[in-house]
N, C-alpha and C positions, 0 to 999 in steps of 0.2 A: 504494500500499500504505500503510495507516494507520501502520505502524511507522516508515517511513522517509521517505516523500515528502510534501512540501508542495505546495500548489497553484501556487506560484510558483517561479521558479528560485532555488536557494538560493545564499547567498553563502558561499564557502569561502575559506580562505587557501590560494591556489593559485599555481602557477607556470606560465610557458610553457616550452617546451622549451629555448628560449634564455634565457633570464633566470632528475478523479475517475474514472472508468472510462474505459478506452481503446475508442474505436470502431474497428472494423476497416474502416469505409467509406473508400474512397479519396477524397483531396482532390485536385481537378483544377485545375492551374495554367493560366493563360492561355498561348496558343501564343506561342512565341518567333518573332522575325522571322528571315527567311532570311538565312544568313550565307555569305560567300564562304569558299572553301576554300584557305587557305594555311597553311603549317606555322607553329606546331603546330595540329593539327586539334582541334577541340572534341569532348570525348567525348559519345557518345550512348547512350541506353538505361541500363539499371540494372546495376550490378556488385555482386558479393557479396564480403564480406570474412569469411574464416574466423574463428572464435572459439576460444579456447584452453581446454583442460582439462589442468591440470598433474597429473602423476602423484603420487600419495601418497608421502611419503618425500622428495620433492625439497626441497633446500635452496638458497636464494638467499642467499649471503653478503653480497651487496650489493644492497639493494633500497630503493625509495622509496614513501612513503605520504603523499600530499599531498591527495587529496580524500576526504573522510570524511563519511558521513551518520550513522553510529554505530559502536559497537564491533561490532555485528552486521552491518555493510555498509560496507566501504570498498574503495578500490582500491589495489592493489599493482602496482608497475612494477619489472621486472628491471633492475637497474643494473650488470650484468656488462659490462665495457668492450666486449667484442666484440659483445655483444647491442646495446648503445647505439649503437656505430659503425655497424652495419648499418641500425638504426632511423633514426638521424639522417641518414644518407646518403638514405634514402628520403624523409624529411621535407623535405630540402633540394630534392630533384628535384621533389617534388610542389609545393612553394611556388614554385619557379622556373617550372614549367610552368603554373600557373594564374595567376601574375602576368603571364606573357607573353600569355596569352589575354585577360586583363583589359585590358592595355596596348593590345592590338590590337583591342579591342572585339569579341571573339569568344566571350565566355562565354555559354552557353546554359543556363538553369536546368532543373532537372530537372521533366519533366512527369509528370502523373498520379501525384503523390506519395501514397504510402501509409505507414501507421505500419510501422516497421521498415525502411524503405528506407535504404540506404547512400548516401553522397555526400560532398560537400566543402563547407566553409564557412569564413569567415574567424572567427578567434577575437577577440573585442572587446578582450582584454587585450593583445595585441601586433600585430594587423592582419595576421597570417600565416595561410596556408591550412593546414587540417588535415582529416583524415578525420572523418566525423561520421555519425550515424544518427538518423532520426526517432523520437522517443519518443511524441509525441501532438500533436494539433492544438489550436490556441488560437483565440481569436476574431480576426475581422478578417484573415483569411488569413495568420496567424502559426503557426509550428510551434515545439515544444520539441525541442531536439536534444541529444544528447550527444556529445562528442568522444571517440571510442571508444579512443583510445590514452592518455588521461589521466583521463577521468572528469567533466570540467567540463560544465556545462549551461548552455545559453543559449537564449533566445527569439529567433527569426529571422523575417523576412518570408519568405514562401513562395518569392519570386523571388530570395532570397539563399542558396539551397540549389542546388547544382550537381552534375551527374553525376560520379561517380568513375571516372576512366580505369582500365582494368583493368592498366595499368603499375604501379599503385600498390596492388594487392591481393595482392601475393606474400607480405607478411608478415601474420600474423593480428592481430587487435586486441590492443594491447599492455597495456591496463589490466585487471587480473585482479580480479574482485570477490571479496571475502573476508569471513570471519567469524572473530572472535577465538575461538580454540579454548578449550573448557572455561570459558567466562566468560558469566555471566548477571548481570544488575542485582540487587544485593542487595535494593534496594527499588524494583522496577519502577514506572513511572508509570502512573496510571489514564488518562492522556489519550492523544493519538495517538502519542507518542513512547514507545517502550519504554525507552529509556535516558534518565535525566536529563541535561538540557543541560549542567550543571556537570561531570558525569562525562565527557561527550563532549569537552568542552573540555580537561580534564586529559589525556585520551588524545591529543588533537590536539597539545597542546604537547609531549607526551612523544616522538611519533613523526615529526613533520613536521620539515623543515628539517635533516634529518640522514640519514645512511645507517644502515639497520638490517639485521638479518639476519631472514629469513622461512623458516620451515619449514612445508611443507604437511603436516598431519597424516595419518596413516594412517586408513583408513576404519574406522568402527565400524557394527555392526549397528544399523539404525534410522535411519541418517542419510542414506540414499539419497534421500529426499524433499526434503532441503534442498540446492539445487543450487549455493550458493555454497561456495567452498573454506574449510575450517576451517584456520586458521594459527596457528603460535606465533611471536610477535615477540620478538626479543631486541634490547635497546638497551644498547650497551656490553657488559657482561658479565652482564646481568640481564634476565630475561623481563619483559615489560611488566606481566604480571599480578602480578608480585611487587614492583612499585614501590610504595613505602609509601603514596603519595597515592591509588593506584588500588586497591591490594589491599583496603582497607577498604570499597570500594564495589562489589567483584565477588563474587559468590557462585560458588564453583567447582562446576560442573555438567557432567555427562557430555554430549558433543556430541550423543548421541541424544536427550537431554532437550531441548537447545536446538532441535534439528531438529523435534521433535514440537511444540514451542510456536510455531515460526515457519513451518513448511512451508506451511500453508494460507494464509499472508499474501501470497504471491507470485502475481501475476497477469501477463498478458502484458505490460503496461507496465513492471513491474519487471524481467522477464527482458531486455527491450530495454534498459532503463536500465543494468543492471549487466553488459550484455555476456554474458549467460548462455545457452549453447547450448539450444535448445529440443528438438532431436532430433539424431541422429548426423550428419545432413547439414551441421549448423552447426559440427561439430568441426574443429579443425586436425588 
């Protein structure tokens, strides 16, 4: 999508949990060698992870925003202690399981990889295993993936993407794609990016590295075609749109206006990238 995505993986200010057109043609990986069967067993086939749709009016008093494309496209994570405890327990189990497979030389890469497939891969930032999804193919048997619980993007060799065991599909994707409610750039760019880069940087500095409150806006007529969640972000005791250094850069607009301007920009690649459900079967 011209508004948000560059042709190369973006560099974000990101953390680890611990610390052009999309083709739908399948990319076929080379067959893996036959492996012996001892515990743990390597997963086979393709698993599905449900995606979340948060009910309007929901408020997350504790949330994190670390991966940001623009003020119209960023990821929110729920930092409620009970939610995080359950999530981190799953992550630890997943990491230990795949580390055991790796140490015993039983990893079997995912075969017949297609755009939109779920799997697991190591995140370069910390070398740990996480759930991921294929966004698009690259040259020389490489693929672009998004880590579905955080939003980080990386390019991987096709043989470094592995089947997701169904044991680790019981939680939906944790990264929720959002758009800042009633906020449109006062001076939109004429180039590929809707939001000026300096505005994105100010927003990033305001919301990252801290716990924020996120409220999912109530629906408005005319916003149905924009699938990302409209949210209000509160930093301290102030909404982010009222922060002095951002307020002068934001044009208050109804969400239906924003939806009308942006709805036609999303294609299949962006749905996959932002963990947006395409139909009811994808919902949690």
